[in-house]
C-alpha positions, 0 to 999 in steps of 0.5 A: 500500500502506498503511503498517503502520509498527510492525506495524499500520495505525494505528487499524485491525485487519488484517482491516479493511485486507484487507476494503478490498481491499489486497493489500500493506502496508509495515512499517518496518524501522527502528522494528521494529528498535528496538521490539519488536525483530526477535527478538521478531517472529521468535519470534512466527512473523514479522510476518504471524503477529504482526499477523494479516495473511495477505497480502503485506508489504513491509519498507523498509530503514531508509534513509529514517530516515537522511534524516529524522534528519539533515535532517528529513522531506520535508515539512520540506524542501519547506516550507524547515524544515531539521534545524538548530534542531530535533530531528533525528528524527521521534521525540524523542531520536533523532539521526543520528551518522554516515554511514560506508561500513560503515553508519550510526551513530545514537542510538535514540529508544527508549532513547538507546543508540548503534546501528549499522545496516549493509546486512547487518544491515538485511537480517537484520532484514528476514529476521527480520520475514519480509517478502515483499519487502525493500528494499535499504539506501540513503541518501536524500539531501535536495534541498539536498545538493550534486551532489558529495555526491549523486553520492558518496551514490548510489555508496555506495548502489550498493555497499550494494546489492551487499552486500545482494544478497550477504547475501540470496543466502547467508542470506535467505529463499528466498521473499523478493524483494529490490528495489534503489533508484534514487537520484541526486537531481534530476540526470538523469545521476546518476539514469540511472547509478543506474537502469542500475546497479540494473537490471544487478543481480539484484534482483527489482524496482526502487524509486525513492527519494530526495528528488525535487525542490523542488516537484511539477513537478520531482518529476514530471519526476524520476520521469518521467525515472527511469521511462524509464531503468528501463523502458529497462534493466529493462522486465520488473521491477516499479517502486515509487515510495517515499513518494508518495501524494497523489491527483494524484501517484498518477494521474500516477505510474500514467500514467508507468508506476509499478506500486506506491506507499506513503505515510502520507498517507491514514491521516495525513490521517484522524488529522487530521480530513481526508477524501479527496473528488473535489475537485481544487481542494481537493487532494482534501481535506475538513477536517471539523474546520472549523466550516462542517461543524458542521451538515452532514447529508450523509455524506462522499461519496455512493456510497462504501462505507466504514463512515463513508459506508455507515453514513450518519454525517453530516459534522456528527457526524464534526465533533463527534467530532473536536472532542470528541477521540473516536477513533471519528472517526479510525477512520472517516476512516482507513477512508474514506480508505483505501477512497477510495484503494483504489477510485481504484486499482481504477479506474486498474487497470481503465482500463489493462486496457480501454485507457481510462487517458487518459479515466479520468485526465481524469475524475478530474482533473475531479473525478469520483468513482472509479466503483468507489466507487459499486459496490464494496459493492453 
């Protein structure tokens, strides 16, 4: 599901996102709380009406922002850049002040005011947004947190889940589903305990959260173990992997049994001039801002039905637009990347139905373009 962080998939109209085939988007509770505010969204008829999106919306809880304000982003962590010596938020002026049993105290990056977010208020915001799936309030612990702290944090997240469920049962929209979140860092026993606790609750689905390791190999090991535990204790409930969206991670995640994903990668890469292509050696990426594309006459990807490729816009033209700072390039690359991901997931979904998932993933890892790219708009 593409991210509609502030009530929009960056640079696109809602109808464009729907035309690519996406059925869910994810909105950010934390940012929408601060601006424009849940009351304004509710007055407008909810987020569906405000952004003219007729399909499903998932709202996160704001818990990940606790992590990013206190410890930097996941990318900072993987690259060894901690919050010390840098701004403690992805937005200028924001800061984590305290994580308490009752909730989280932080300073707003919008106006500098001190704010407090608790499980109940997170649920209340998500109710006002009118999302179809709400996520329980949690703390996303960083990889470098000690085992002792990770254990305490996971237990607090479980208590927060109970409070979210209680509020939702008494005050939440009847049609809104609620997902619990499995935490526990990189520790198998903590992940197992968390999976069992969330599975034992009456939540409608289960999300896998938290920092998942020092590198991709460890991340996949943690996800694989957690999925096995979730499947053992709640086999009938949908499984969502939070914040993961590299092409190779999507392929691996589907093989492991993940049902849905969300990530900013496809749209963020587009804004930085990078197109998704079937090239595993280059991490499925083509950086069109690089000089070698200044005279390339071909489109990004033959057979792709996105507006950039179907319109036969050349790599050279997109390179020129990027260098000139023209927003047209950003829009075209964003549409291409989302189309690539949508068709990739089409192929994986169809291969599951046909019983050929192993063959499909092997072909994709060998650099084959998703079959759906060649037929979707024919």
